[in-house]
N, C-alpha and C positions, 0 to 999 in steps of 0.2 A: 504667455497661456497666461490667463487670468487668475485672478483671486478662487472664484470657482469651480475652474475647471483643477485648479491644483488640489482642491479640496474634496471633490470627486474622487480624484485618480488617490489620493491618501487612503480616502473612505475605503473604495473598491479594494486596495491592497489589505487596508485594516479587515475589513469581513472576510476573505478569503481566509488571510490566517487565523482568524478566532474560528472560524469554521473548521480548518483542518487540526487545531489543534483541541477541540472538541471530539473528532476520532481520537485523535492520541488518548484521552480520559478516556477514551470506552464506551463514549456517548453518543452511536452509532445508530442508535435508532432512526431519527431524522436522515441522515445521511444517507444510510443502507437503503432509506425506502425510494432512493431516488434509482438508481441501479435495479433496484428489485422492480419499481411498478414497469422500468424500461425493457425487463425482460420479460415481465408479464402481457406486455403491448408486443412484443415480438412474438412469442408465442400465438397471441391473437391474431395477430396478423400471419402466420403462417398457416394460422387455421383456414384461414378466411381466402389462402389462395395468395395473397401479396405476402413484399419484401421483406424478412423480416426485419430490419433495421432502414435509418437513413443510412449505416456507417458508409466509410469510405474505403476500396480495397484493403486498409491496414487490418479494416473490423473497429474501426472508432467511431464515434460519434462525429459527428463533423456539423460545423457553420456558425461558429462563435468566435471571437479573437481571442489570442492566449492559446490556443490549443496548439497540440504536437501536429509536427510535421514530420513525418516519420519518411521523410525522401528528402531530407537531409541530409549535411552530415551525420556518421554515425562513429563512436569511437571509446573503444572500454577504455583505451589507456594500458594496455598489459593485464587487466583484470579479467582473471578467468573465471565469467559468469557463468559457466554449466557448472563449475564446482563451486561457485558461489548461491547461486538460483538452483545450480537444476535444471533437466532438459526438459522439454517434454513426455518421456519416458516416466520420469518421477512425479505425473501430475501436480495435485495440488498441494505439492511439498516443497520446503524447503530445505535442503542437506542440513545447516545448521539447528532446525530443528524437527527433526525428521521424527526423535523420537516421544516429542511432546505432546500431550494431551489434554483437552478441555476438560478443568476443574481437578487437575492433577495438584496435591499440596506441594506449600515451597518444601516441605521433606523429599518429595518424592521429587522434583523435578531437579534439587540439587545435587541428588547421586549422579541423575544424566547430562548437565550441565553444571558443573562447580563454581559456586555464588550465585548460581538461579535463584536460591532462595534469602540471599542476604537483602530481603524488602527494607526500603524505606517507611514512614509514617503514610505516605501515601497508595501504600502496596507496589510501587514499582522496585523490581532487581535488574542492577546491571553487571555484564558480563563484559569483559574485554573481546574483542572479538578476533580469533588468528587467522583468517584470512586475508587477503588479499582483496583492498578495495574497500574493508568493511572494517570500521574502527569500536563498535560498540553493538552486544543484543539486549534491547531492553525487554523485560516481560513485565505485563502487566497483569496484578491479581486483584480478582474481587470477591465481596464475601458470598459465599454459594455454600447451600444447608448448614449454617452455619460456621460457616471455617471459611480462610480465604482458598481459593480457587483458580487454577491458572484461565484465561482466558487472551490474551492479545503476546502476540513476540511481534518484535522488530528489529528491520537489519536497519545503522544506522551507517548508510554510505561515508568514507572520506572526505571533509569539505574538502581536499587539495583537490578533486578531482569534478568539479559542480562547476558545468557549462552545459552547453546547449545539446553538444553532440554526446557525451555521456549520459546525461536524459534519453537524449534517442535511444540510443548503443541498451542503455536498462528497458524503454518501453516496448523496441522491436524485441528483445529475447523474453522477456515476458509475454510480452500477445503471443511468439512461436509457441511460449511453454506451455500456455495454459489453451491457447485454441480458443477460448472464449471472447466475445462480444465488450470491447472497452468502454467505458463510459468516461471520456476527457471533459473535465470540470474549468479547465483553461488553470493559466499560472500555477502549472507545473502540481497538477492534481489531475490522476487517472485511476480510475478503478475497476473490474474486473467481480463479478459473482461470480460463483464456484458451487456445487452441489452443497443441497441444504441451506440453499441462500450463503454461504461462507463467504465473505468479505476482503477481498486485499488490496490494500493502497497506496498506491505510489506518491508519492509529493516530498514536495521542497519544507526541509525542519523547520522544527518551530523554536526547540531550544538551540536547536547547533545549525550552522552554515553547509550542511551535506546535504544529499536529497536519502530522505529514508522509506522503506517497503515495512506498510505493517501488515498484520494477518490474523485474520481469524480462525482459533485452533476449532479443532473437529474434535470429538470423541475417539 
């Protein structure tokens, strides 16, 4: 590989990681616009009698390199994904965060998820996960009406489980649970848009070596 090619590969990887990093900091406007636009386009196509999307049978957008291949091996590695992520019956709710609502104060969250009120200077709180497969729950607060309000919740999966088979198992389970079109950005980064344009994002971690699932909470 030439120096130019190596530089190109490095830059692509760096851009992808920065993009996910911005999402984790709560700057979802730019990233959220992508799936939102796709959703609106799909609705327009349906209204014209055309296909809802150009996705594959798995419901994922296809056509670029590095995309998820759900026809490949899937291995949950003994993790009860239904317990950790819920099922179709739960809809757009994750069991660990089932009682959490957007704009809850740290004090309110602390009563429901002990430790969830212990914010750092950047507005993040971390709670040790008690369910196999996850190592940490991360909560993100932002200023809301003059006080700190809860906005995002993230499951950080055990780094020891990180491989393509576990990734496929996660994506497959979430796809069946949510039943919505999935946008695949490649490089282990997919997302779904739910009611009210609620964004769920599954990606390779930025500050740890495992996968992570971040959701925007609703009221």
